[in-house]
C-alpha positions as CSV (number, residue, x, y, z in Angstrom):
1,L,-48.7,-33.9,-17.3
2,E,-46.5,-30.9,-16.3
3,Y,-45.2,-30.0,-12.8
4,V,-45.4,-26.3,-12.1
5,G,-43.3,-24.5,-9.4
6,R,-42.9,-26.7,-6.3
7,S,-43.6,-30.1,-7.7
8,D,-45.1,-31.5,-4.5
9,F,-47.9,-28.9,-4.5
10,Q,-48.9,-27.8,-8.0
11,V,-49.3,-29.7,-11.3
12,K,-50.7,-29.0,-14.7
13,I,-52.9,-31.7,-16.2
14,R,-54.7,-31.3,-19.6
15,G,-54.0,-27.6,-19.6
16,F,-55.3,-27.0,-16.0
17,R,-53.1,-25.7,-13.3
18,I,-54.1,-27.6,-10.2
19,E,-53.2,-27.0,-6.5
20,L,-53.0,-30.4,-5.0
21,G,-53.3,-28.9,-1.5
22,E,-56.8,-27.5,-2.4
23,I,-58.0,-31.0,-3.3
24,E,-56.4,-32.4,-0.1
25,S,-58.3,-29.8,1.9
26,A,-61.6,-30.8,0.3
27,L,-61.0,-34.5,1.1
28,L,-60.1,-33.6,4.7
29,G,-63.5,-32.0,5.0
30,Y,-65.1,-35.4,4.9
31,P,-66.0,-36.8,8.4
32,G,-63.6,-39.4,9.6
33,I,-60.5,-38.5,7.5
34,D,-57.3,-37.9,9.5
35,R,-54.9,-37.3,6.6
36,A,-55.3,-36.8,2.8
37,V,-52.8,-36.8,0.0
38,V,-53.4,-36.3,-3.7
39,N,-50.9,-37.5,-6.3
40,T,-50.8,-37.8,-10.1
41,S,-50.8,-41.0,-12.2
42,G,-50.4,-40.2,-15.9
43,D,-53.0,-37.5,-16.6
44,R,-55.3,-38.5,-13.8
45,L,-55.5,-37.5,-10.1
46,A,-55.4,-40.1,-7.4
47,G,-56.5,-39.5,-3.8
48,Y,-55.2,-41.3,-0.7
49,V,-56.8,-41.0,2.7
50,V,-56.0,-42.2,6.2
51,P,-59.1,-42.7,8.4
52,A,-59.3,-41.3,11.9
53,A,-59.2,-43.9,14.7
54,G,-62.4,-46.0,14.7
55,S,-63.6,-44.7,11.3
56,L,-64.7,-46.8,8.3
57,L,-64.5,-44.9,5.1
58,D,-66.7,-45.4,2.0
59,T,-64.5,-44.3,-0.9
60,S,-67.5,-43.7,-3.2
61,A,-69.0,-41.3,-0.6
62,V,-65.6,-39.6,-0.3
63,L,-65.6,-39.0,-4.1
64,A,-69.1,-37.8,-4.0
65,H,-68.1,-35.3,-1.3
66,A,-65.2,-34.1,-3.5
67,R,-67.4,-33.7,-6.6
68,A,-69.8,-31.5,-4.6
69,R,-66.9,-29.1,-3.6
70,L,-64.4,-29.2,-6.4
71,A,-64.3,-28.2,-10.1
72,P,-64.7,-31.3,-12.3
73,H,-61.1,-31.3,-13.4
74,M,-59.9,-31.4,-9.8
75,V,-61.9,-34.4,-8.6
76,P,-59.6,-37.5,-8.2
77,A,-60.4,-40.4,-10.4
78,T,-60.1,-42.8,-7.4
79,V,-59.5,-42.7,-3.7
80,T,-57.4,-45.3,-1.8
81,V,-57.6,-45.9,1.9
82,L,-54.2,-46.2,3.7
83,D,-53.2,-47.2,7.2
84,A,-50.6,-44.4,7.1
85,V,-49.0,-42.3,4.4
86,P,-45.4,-43.2,3.5
87,V,-42.7,-40.8,4.7
88,T,-39.0,-40.3,4.0
89,A,-36.2,-40.7,6.6
90,N,-36.6,-37.1,7.6
91,G,-40.4,-37.5,8.1
92,K,-41.6,-35.8,4.9
93,L,-44.3,-37.3,2.6
94,D,-42.7,-39.8,0.2
95,R,-44.9,-39.5,-2.9
96,A,-42.8,-42.0,-4.8
97,A,-43.7,-44.7,-2.2
98,L,-47.5,-44.2,-2.5
99,P,-49.2,-47.4,-3.9
100,E,-50.3,-47.4,-7.5
101,P,-53.9,-46.3,-7.7
102,D,-56.4,-48.9,-8.8
103,F,-58.5,-47.2,-11.5
104,T,-60.5,-50.3,-12.0
105,A,-62.5,-49.2,-9.0
106,V,-64.3,-46.8,-11.3
107,R,-65.1,-49.5,-13.8
108,A,-68.1,-51.7,-14.0
109,A,-67.8,-55.5,-13.3
110,Y,-65.9,-56.9,-16.3
111,R,-68.0,-58.5,-19.0
112,A,-66.0,-59.9,-21.9
113,P,-66.8,-59.1,-25.6
114,R,-69.1,-61.7,-27.2
115,N,-68.5,-61.1,-30.9
116,A,-66.0,-59.6,-33.3
117,T,-67.5,-56.1,-33.3
118,E,-67.5,-55.9,-29.5
119,E,-63.9,-57.1,-29.5
120,V,-62.9,-54.4,-32.0
121,V,-64.5,-51.7,-29.9
122,A,-63.3,-52.9,-26.6
123,A,-59.7,-53.2,-27.9
124,A,-59.9,-49.6,-29.3
125,F,-61.2,-48.3,-26.0
126,A,-58.4,-50.0,-24.1
127,E,-55.7,-48.8,-26.4
128,G,-57.0,-45.2,-26.3
129,L,-57.3,-45.3,-22.5
130,G,-54.0,-47.0,-21.9
131,L,-55.7,-49.9,-20.1
132,D,-55.1,-53.7,-20.3
133,R,-58.7,-54.4,-21.1
134,V,-62.1,-52.7,-21.1
135,G,-65.4,-54.6,-20.5
136,L,-68.7,-54.3,-22.3
137,D,-70.2,-52.0,-19.6
138,D,-67.2,-49.7,-19.1
139,N,-68.0,-46.0,-20.0
140,Y,-65.3,-44.5,-22.1
141,F,-65.6,-41.0,-20.5
142,T,-65.9,-42.3,-16.9
143,L,-62.6,-44.1,-17.4
144,G,-60.9,-40.8,-18.4
145,G,-61.5,-40.5,-22.1
146,T,-61.9,-37.1,-23.7
147,S,-63.4,-35.6,-26.8
148,L,-60.0,-35.3,-28.4
149,T,-58.9,-38.9,-27.7
150,A,-62.3,-40.1,-28.9
151,T,-61.5,-39.1,-32.4
152,S,-58.5,-41.4,-32.6
153,V,-60.4,-44.2,-30.9
154,I,-63.2,-43.9,-33.6
155,A,-60.5,-43.9,-36.3
156,R,-59.1,-47.2,-34.9
157,I,-62.6,-48.7,-34.8
158,A,-63.4,-47.6,-38.4
159,E,-60.2,-49.0,-39.7
160,S,-60.7,-52.4,-38.0
161,S,-64.4,-52.6,-38.9
162,A,-63.9,-51.4,-42.5
163,R,-66.7,-48.9,-42.3
164,A,-67.1,-45.2,-41.5
165,V,-68.1,-44.6,-37.9
166,P,-69.4,-41.1,-37.0
167,V,-67.4,-39.8,-34.0
168,Q,-70.5,-38.6,-32.3
169,W,-71.6,-42.2,-31.7
170,I,-69.1,-42.6,-28.9
171,F,-70.8,-39.7,-27.1
172,T,-74.2,-41.2,-27.4
173,H,-73.1,-44.8,-27.0
174,P,-70.1,-44.6,-24.7
175,T,-69.8,-48.3,-23.7
176,P,-68.3,-51.0,-26.0
177,E,-71.6,-52.9,-25.9
178,A,-73.7,-49.9,-26.9
179,L,-71.3,-48.7,-29.6
180,A,-70.8,-52.1,-31.1
181,H,-74.5,-52.6,-31.3
182,M,-74.9,-49.3,-33.1
183,I,-72.1,-50.2,-35.6
184,A,-73.7,-53.6,-36.2
185,T,-77.3,-52.4,-36.7
186,A,-77.2,-48.9,-38.0
187,P,-77.8,-48.7,-41.8
188,V,-74.7,-48.0,-43.9
189,D,-75.4,-44.5,-45.3
190,S,-73.5,-41.9,-47.1
191,W,-71.2,-41.3,-44.2
192,A,-68.8,-43.7,-45.8
193,E,-68.6,-41.6,-49.0
194,D,-68.7,-38.0,-47.9
195,A,-67.7,-38.0,-44.2
196,A,-65.4,-35.1,-44.6
197,D,-68.0,-33.0,-46.4
198,R,-70.7,-33.8,-43.8
199,S,-68.4,-32.9,-41.0
200,L,-68.3,-29.4,-42.3
201,D,-72.0,-29.1,-43.2
202,V,-74.0,-26.1,-41.9
203,L,-76.4,-28.3,-40.0
204,L,-74.3,-30.9,-38.2
205,P,-76.2,-33.7,-36.7
206,L,-74.6,-34.7,-33.4
207,R,-77.6,-36.8,-32.4
208,T,-80.7,-37.2,-34.5
209,T,-82.8,-39.4,-32.2
210,G,-84.8,-38.5,-29.1
211,T,-88.3,-37.6,-27.9
212,G,-87.5,-34.1,-26.5
213,N,-87.2,-30.8,-28.4
214,P,-83.8,-30.5,-30.1
215,V,-80.9,-28.4,-28.8
216,F,-79.1,-26.3,-31.4
217,C,-75.4,-25.4,-30.7
218,I,-73.9,-22.4,-32.6
219,H,-70.2,-22.4,-33.4
220,P,-67.5,-20.0,-32.1
221,A,-65.5,-17.8,-34.4
222,I,-63.6,-20.7,-35.9
223,G,-66.9,-21.8,-37.6
224,L,-66.9,-25.4,-36.4
225,A,-69.4,-26.9,-34.0
226,W,-67.6,-30.2,-33.3
227,C,-66.5,-28.7,-29.9
228,F,-70.1,-29.5,-28.7
229,T,-69.8,-33.3,-29.2
230,G,-68.9,-33.7,-25.5
231,L,-72.2,-32.0,-24.5
232,V,-74.4,-34.5,-26.1
233,Q,-74.1,-37.1,-23.3
234,Y,-75.6,-34.7,-20.8
235,L,-78.7,-33.6,-22.7
236,G,-81.0,-36.6,-22.2
237,D,-83.4,-38.1,-24.8
238,R,-83.4,-35.3,-27.4
239,P,-81.7,-34.6,-30.7
240,V,-78.7,-32.3,-30.7
241,Y,-77.4,-30.3,-33.8
242,G,-74.5,-28.0,-34.4
243,L,-74.6,-25.0,-36.6
244,Q,-71.4,-24.3,-38.7
245,A,-70.3,-21.5,-40.9
246,P,-71.6,-21.9,-44.5
247,A,-68.3,-20.6,-46.0
248,L,-66.7,-23.8,-44.8
249,T,-68.2,-25.7,-47.7
250,D,-69.2,-22.8,-50.0
251,P,-66.3,-20.2,-50.4
252,D,-68.5,-18.1,-52.6
253,V,-71.3,-17.6,-50.1
254,R,-71.9,-14.0,-49.2
255,V,-72.9,-13.1,-45.7
256,D,-73.3,-9.3,-45.2
257,S,-74.1,-9.1,-41.5
258,L,-74.6,-11.2,-38.4
259,E,-78.3,-10.7,-38.8
260,D,-78.0,-12.4,-42.3
261,L,-76.0,-15.3,-40.8
262,A,-78.5,-15.8,-38.0
263,A,-81.4,-15.8,-40.5
264,R,-79.6,-18.6,-42.5
265,Y,-79.3,-20.6,-39.3
266,V,-83.0,-20.0,-38.3
267,Q,-84.0,-21.3,-41.7
268,R,-81.8,-24.4,-41.2
269,I,-83.1,-25.2,-37.7
270,R,-86.7,-24.8,-38.8
271,S,-86.1,-27.4,-41.5
272,V,-85.6,-29.8,-38.6
273,Q,-88.0,-28.3,-36.1
274,P,-90.6,-26.1,-37.8
275,D,-92.1,-24.7,-34.6
276,G,-90.9,-23.9,-31.1
277,P,-90.1,-24.0,-28.3
278,Y,-86.4,-23.7,-29.4
279,H,-83.3,-24.4,-27.3
280,L,-80.2,-22.4,-28.5
281,V,-76.7,-22.6,-27.1
282,G,-73.8,-20.5,-28.4
283,Y,-70.1,-20.6,-27.5
284,S,-68.1,-17.3,-27.6
285,V,-69.2,-15.4,-30.8
286,G,-71.8,-18.2,-31.2
287,G,-73.7,-16.7,-28.3
288,Q,-74.1,-13.4,-30.2
289,I,-75.4,-15.4,-33.2
290,A,-77.8,-17.4,-30.9
291,H,-79.1,-14.1,-29.4
292,E,-79.9,-12.7,-32.8
293,M,-81.5,-16.0,-33.8
294,A,-83.7,-15.6,-30.7
295,V,-84.6,-12.1,-31.7
296,Q,-85.7,-13.3,-35.1
297,L,-87.6,-16.3,-33.8
298,T,-89.5,-14.3,-31.2
299,G,-90.1,-11.6,-33.7
300,V,-92.3,-14.1,-35.7
301,G,-94.1,-15.3,-32.6
302,E,-92.0,-18.4,-31.9
303,E,-91.0,-19.5,-28.4
304,V,-87.4,-19.5,-27.4
305,A,-87.3,-21.7,-24.3
306,T,-83.5,-21.6,-23.8
307,L,-80.9,-19.1,-24.7
308,A,-77.5,-20.2,-23.3
309,M,-74.2,-18.6,-23.8
310,L,-70.7,-20.0,-23.1
311,D,-68.5,-17.1,-22.2
312,T,-69.9,-14.8,-24.9
313,H,-68.6,-11.2,-24.7
314,L,-70.0,-8.4,-26.7
315,A,-67.5,-7.9,-29.5
316,E,-68.0,-4.1,-29.6
317,G,-66.4,-3.7,-26.2
318,F,-64.3,-6.8,-25.9
319,G,-61.5,-5.8,-28.2
320,H,-61.7,-8.9,-30.3
321,T,-58.7,-9.5,-32.6
322,T,-59.0,-10.7,-36.2
323,E,-55.7,-12.5,-35.8
324,K,-56.0,-15.9,-37.4
325,P,-55.8,-18.9,-35.2
326,T,-52.6,-21.0,-35.4
327,V,-52.5,-24.2,-37.3
328,A,-51.9,-26.0,-34.0
329,A,-55.2,-24.4,-32.7
330,L,-57.1,-25.6,-35.8
331,L,-55.8,-29.1,-35.3
332,A,-56.9,-29.1,-31.7
333,E,-60.4,-28.1,-32.9
334,L,-60.4,-31.0,-35.3
335,G,-59.3,-33.5,-32.6
336,A,-55.6,-33.9,-33.6
337,V,-52.3,-32.6,-32.1
338,V,-49.3,-31.5,-34.1
339,P,-46.0,-32.4,-32.4
340,G,-45.0,-29.9,-29.8
341,N,-41.8,-28.8,-31.5
342,E,-43.8,-27.9,-34.6
343,N,-46.6,-25.8,-33.0
344,A,-45.2,-22.4,-34.0
345,A,-44.1,-23.3,-37.5
346,A,-46.7,-25.8,-38.5
347,T,-48.2,-25.2,-42.0
348,T,-51.6,-26.2,-43.3
349,D,-49.9,-28.8,-45.5
350,R,-48.4,-30.4,-42.4
351,A,-51.8,-30.2,-40.7
352,V,-53.4,-32.2,-43.4
353,E,-50.7,-34.9,-43.0
354,V,-51.4,-35.0,-39.3
355,L,-55.2,-35.3,-39.8
356,R,-54.8,-38.1,-42.3
357,R,-52.6,-40.0,-39.9
358,T,-55.0,-39.4,-37.0
359,G,-58.0,-40.7,-39.0
360,G,-61.6,-40.1,-38.1
361,L,-64.1,-37.8,-39.8
362,F,-61.5,-35.1,-40.7
363,A,-59.0,-37.5,-42.4
364,G,-60.3,-36.2,-45.7
365,V,-59.9,-32.5,-44.9
366,T,-57.8,-30.6,-47.5
367,V,-55.6,-27.6,-47.4
368,D,-58.4,-25.6,-49.0
369,D,-60.7,-26.7,-46.1
370,L,-58.2,-25.4,-43.5
371,D,-57.8,-22.2,-45.4
372,S,-61.6,-21.8,-45.3
373,V,-61.5,-22.2,-41.5
374,H,-58.9,-19.4,-41.3
375,R,-61.1,-17.2,-43.6
376,V,-64.3,-18.0,-41.6
377,F,-62.6,-17.0,-38.3
378,T,-61.8,-13.5,-39.6
379,Q,-65.2,-13.0,-41.3
380,T,-67.2,-14.1,-38.2
381,V,-65.3,-11.8,-35.9
382,D,-65.8,-8.9,-38.3
383,L,-69.6,-9.6,-38.4
384,A,-69.7,-9.7,-34.6
385,L,-67.7,-6.4,-34.3
386,A,-70.2,-4.7,-36.5
387,H,-73.3,-6.1,-34.8
388,R,-75.5,-4.2,-32.3
389,P,-77.9,-6.5,-30.5
390,S,-81.5,-5.5,-29.9
391,T,-83.7,-6.5,-26.9
392,P,-86.4,-9.1,-27.5
393,S,-89.2,-9.2,-25.0
394,G,-89.6,-12.1,-22.5
395,L,-86.2,-13.7,-23.2
396,D,-84.2,-15.2,-20.3
397,L,-80.5,-15.9,-20.5
398,L,-78.4,-18.8,-19.0
399,Y,-74.8,-17.6,-19.0
400,F,-71.7,-19.6,-18.3
401,G,-68.7,-17.4,-17.6
402,A,-65.1,-18.5,-17.8
403,A,-62.7,-17.9,-14.9
404,D,-60.2,-15.9,-17.1
405,S,-62.6,-13.3,-18.4
406,V,-60.4,-10.2,-18.3
407,D,-63.3,-7.6,-18.2
408,A,-66.6,-8.6,-16.6
409,S,-68.2,-5.5,-18.1
410,T,-68.1,-7.1,-21.6
411,G,-69.4,-10.4,-20.4
412,V,-72.7,-11.1,-18.7
413,S,-73.0,-7.5,-17.5
414,A,-72.9,-6.3,-21.1
415,W,-75.9,-8.5,-21.9
416,R,-78.2,-7.1,-19.3
417,P,-79.5,-4.3,-21.5
418,H,-80.3,-6.8,-24.2
419,I,-82.1,-9.4,-22.0
420,S,-85.6,-8.4,-20.8
421,G,-86.1,-11.5,-18.7
422,E,-84.1,-13.3,-16.0
423,I,-80.3,-13.9,-16.2
424,L,-79.0,-17.0,-14.6
425,E,-75.2,-16.9,-14.2
426,H,-72.9,-19.8,-13.6
427,A,-69.1,-19.5,-13.1
428,V,-67.0,-22.2,-14.8
429,P,-63.4,-22.6,-13.4
430,V,-61.7,-22.9,-16.7
431,T,-60.3,-20.5,-19.3
432,H,-62.3,-19.2,-22.3
433,Q,-60.6,-21.6,-24.7
434,Q,-61.5,-24.5,-22.4
435,M,-65.2,-23.9,-22.2
436,T,-66.0,-27.0,-24.2
437,S,-63.4,-29.2,-22.6
438,P,-64.6,-32.4,-20.9
439,E,-63.9,-30.8,-17.5
440,A,-65.9,-27.7,-18.3
441,L,-68.8,-29.6,-19.9
442,A,-69.0,-31.9,-16.9
443,G,-70.2,-28.8,-15.0
444,I,-72.1,-27.1,-17.8
445,G,-73.9,-30.1,-19.1
446,P,-76.0,-31.1,-16.1
447,V,-77.0,-27.4,-15.5
448,L,-78.0,-26.9,-19.1
449,A,-79.9,-30.2,-19.2
450,Q,-81.9,-29.3,-16.2
451,H,-82.7,-25.9,-17.5
452,V,-83.8,-27.3,-20.9
453,A,-85.9,-30.0,-19.2
454,L,-87.6,-27.6,-16.8
455,A,-88.4,-25.2,-19.7
456,D,-90.0,-28.0,-21.7
457,R,-92.1,-29.1,-18.8
458,R,-93.1,-25.5,-18.0
459,L,-94.2,-24.8,-21.5
460,A,-96.0,-28.2,-21.8
461,R,-98.2,-27.2,-18.8
462,S,-99.0,-23.7,-20.1
């Protein structure tokens, strides 16, 4: 948490600059509220409301009202009803005197763990969330968990249960009861022996079960698709796979063009799903790759039901830089954080130490692996800069644009000549780098899920 400017009006939480007054105005729009105040508690927002005379307020309805009007990262975690707001001697709001928010209001009725595995998972959830206890039905993400903290929670569970636990399980089984059952019943496979290698595989299984057609998520320039783990929970009963750069595990692989890279990915997804309809999602440069995959698939008569882009700009006009990402940025992609005073000078050797301490699937990553990620970033951007997209027939586009796009002409507008069908555009109130953050995915996920489900139903009827 960071206060910015006048500390009683603006805060910065999880990288988002938030105007508390904007949230308060949204709460005041609910009928029967006479006064509204928003404060911070740790890295969460807490709302306080004073009802108008004669009004009875349902706090769950107030929160629903806020969710319909605010970006996900601006919605308070809880709302408390007060008789009056506390004020100082000179009549100004006394934020320090506001009562502590009760975040248990967003939790299910407490059910205690019944066996050793459930105790391990519940304890890890509680530690990761900073809570005294977590019940069997409490949802990790509803209580404020994020994709980054999920990695360390899974590491704690793996250490206590003495077996490797894939981090994506927490996204598909986000309650202690569900995750403990998965740990207890899933067959012990080769995750225990080659977790680090699998975490860098070209075809990354984020969820392998489900009755619907799979969703395939294509990596940004950094080459890793783990940023899509937080999307899985929104996509319903269908498998979800990530596509990752082949050079991460094979430094000798030769990729001459973005068309060549897309062809490799088409081959991989058809090994899982031989025939369409296909659902493709790409983040940043991954959107260009997804578009070329759609060109190749439709070129052989396959149906591409979904082509979705997360703030993908055409590299030829966007002025992409081939500057390598910092070590701190790499660690953030891998779910770890280097201490703040080391961000600028951190080395890959130090990064490996941090990853080993953090645990999780990337605990076995080596300096060579991180060097590969650096190399992949430059190669992928170079391929995108050289690529000129074509225009497949009958292809629609679902485009999610970031709030900080510096030049709209290189974003969704640049794609119009290369999309022959309909373009559906959705603005996401985050930066480009935050497009796969929990706050962003809370807005993107439901829209994408509905689009995919409707496309499947439409094609099933035809």
